[in-house]
C-alpha positions, 0 to 999 in steps of 0.5 A: 440561862446566861453564861454568867449565871451558869458560872456563878451556879457552878461556883456555888455547886462546887462550894456546896460539895465542900459545905455543910450548913451555913455554907461552911466547909465541913468540920470533923466532930472531935472531942476536945478540939485544940485551943490556942492562946498567947500567940506572940510573933517577934521580928528581930532583923539586924538591918533594923537594929543597925538602922534606927529611925530618926524622927523624920524617917520611916522604913521601906518595905511598908508591908513586910512579908508576902504582899506582892504586886502592889497597886495604888490609887487616891481620892482626895487625901485617902490612898488605897493600896491592894496586893496579890493574895494567890490562894490565900483568903480573903482575896486581894488585901487592901490597905488605907493611908492618909500619908503613904507612911501609916497604913490601916489593914482593911482586910480583903476585897474578895471576901465572899467565898460564894463569889471567889472560891479558890478551894482547889487551886495551888497556893500560887494560883487563886488571884494575883496582880490587881489594879485599883483606880478611882474614877472621879467622873462617877465617884467610883473605885474599881479593882481589876484582877486575874482570878484563877478559880471558878472560871472567873478569869479577869474580873472587876469589882466596884465600890463607892467607899472601900471602907464599906466593902465591894460589889460582886465580881463582873467577868470581863471578856478577855484573856491574859493577866495583870489588867489595870484600868485607866480613865481619861479626862473625858471620862472614857475608860481603857484597860491594859494587860499582859497577853501572849503574842498573836498566833504564830507570832511568838519569837522566843520564850518569855515573849509577851505583849501589852494590849489595850481595850476601850472600856464601856463604863456604862455596862462594865465590859470591854468593847469587842474589836477594840483590842490593840497591841501597844507594846510587843516584847518590851522596850527593844524586841531585838534584845529579846526582853522577857515578860513585859507585864503589869502595865499602868497608864498615866496622864501628865501634861497632856501626854500618856505614859505606859509603865510596865514591869520587864525582865520577869519577877526575879533577879532581872526584874525592872520597871520601864516607861513609854510615852504617847499622844494617845491612850491607844498608842503608839508608845515610844520607850524612854531613852533612860529605861529602866527607871527602877531595877536592882539587877546590876549590883553584887550578889553579896551586898549588905542588906540586899534588896533585889527583884524590884519591879511591878510598880504603880505611881501615885501623886502623894502629899505636896504633889510629890509622886511616889511609886510602890513596887515589889522587891525581896530581902533575901537571907544569907543563903539568898533565900526569899522566905519572906516573899515579895514585899511592898516597897515605896520610893519617891519618884522624880517627875520633874523631867519628861519621864518619871524616875524612881529616886535612888531606884537605880542604886542599892536600895536603902531601908529608910526614907524621909517622910512626906512633909507633915507626916508622923510615923505611927506604924504599929500604933493606933491600929496602923500596920507595923514595920521594922522590928515589932512584936505582934501578940494575940490572946484572941480575946478581941471581938474581931480577929485581926485582919493579918490572920488569913485562911488558905483556899477558904475563909478562916471563919469556917474552922475557928471558934472563940472560947474563954480559954483562947481560939479553938480550931475545929479541924477539917478532915484535910491534911496540910499536904492536900490542895484543899482548904485546910483548918489552919490560921495563917500569919505571914513570915515578915522577918528573916529572923523571928520567933513565934510562940503559942500555947496549945491545950490539946489531947488528940483522940487518935493517931489521925488527930494532930494539932500544932504549928506549921511553916509553909511555902506550899502544899508540897513544901512545909514543916509540921510541928504538932501533937498526935497520939500513938497507942496510948502515948502522946507525942510531939513531932516535926515532919518535913514535907517536900516534893520529890525531884521530878515527881508530883509526889510529896516525900514526908520525913519525921525529923524528930519526935518526943513523948509528951505529957498533955495534961497541961497546955504546952507552948510551941515555938518556931525560931528562924535565924536566916536559913536556920529554923528551930522548933521547940516546946516548953512545959513552963513557958520559959525553958524550950526543948528543941525537937529535930535539931536545926533544919534548913528553911530552903523548902520555905523559899520560892527558889527551892519550892517554886511559886510566888508566895512567901512563907506562912506560919500557921496554927494547924489542926487536922483529923487526917494526920499521916505523921507517925512518931518514931 
């Protein structure tokens, strides 16, 4: 049996161990499973109130919430952009635009759990740092990415039309992370990626290299023996630069340009550029590096945007270049609960090297629209940005693509009913590194409110349903209804990893006895670092449970990892939270 067949078989067997009929994760059979309805998420960030749009403007980030590591490509007037998804499912969200302003959410590229199954990975593993490239020589789109699940490693998937889905993953024979693919004018292909230095050549912590491989386009594999280090350390290795990564090759006026992130995906993040006469180098760094960074400005600046880097370039309307990149918008405590988001800037490439326009000064929330574009964000099916309200009564035939699962497909645990969305609970707690029966929506604002109506009558203390605010399996809040004795309670549980330990410490922050004869409306509110959880029996007047709590555990600087906070509709038959 071939190695690829063995890998696929092992992935299917792993899935089967979690699966019941139809390849879905086993659901617990419970009486009266929870039904959610009237979901409303409303963002209210001050930056958008203070900076209203003029008719010729649009907001950046274009994708708010945890949509990091963007990559972009173009075919004619169609632009396609992909982002990291880690252990979220489906993997690698993909968006389409005609003008770089208005984006349509197409769902996820890796949406077959038999082929991409992150069921046992930490939330910051799974799949990340994708590249997407259109090859005009064979009219084919390529999405290449590193997958930390099922023994996949670096993979590539292809399609003639991203609107119609993608082919199966093809495993590539090299290590490292952050791959991207480039096709030259003669049709030859090249892959570049981040890797460790050669054995015994590492000079310092964070020392990385960029490698290039020749790519066999006919057989979809790298050509053995063609790997070559084209950047060692970064722009200037004598300064010990860290984490040179996220490479992309471009060709302009007969020259080759290699653009990379440098400095690590934190407050020293930046984007740098190199030039060569050949796709295989040698590459010479631009004298003006970096070409994008936010690392030199006061920490307490207003409307702070930080960590800018991990970029990709595309020629936009009217031959104006644009760059998409990740950055963060911290709250007043410098927490990054919204995660790393996708921003966009025009790029000036009138000189020898490209440079992000206003990318070396504090970033502003608004941009001028490309000529001919109209701002339709949040309308006509386009993805919203700025302050917006997203409502869902779960009556549409197709569930909105912004609803996602964690470590497995959402379809494994949801059912449509006449009264709303039924979640058929797994025997899995939110703290376990397994697929959970939780339907997630990304936190997209520092100031927001979320409400949903829950009809639920738990059968035992092992049953719980409600809402969660989650950074990872060790750092989250659970706000739900459960049972103790003959009584029903609504409780708020805080879960946080113990210091210097892999164990999770769980604390009941607050609880209250509740009548479950009628549906209850649950609420999560955040104002920066301050989070409140409350309930209402009439849909209008809310009662707080547990007081105001800190959102610190929902930020990567406390919880670790690379994702933003996720807000979920949750149900379980493995509850361990006991009301006080």
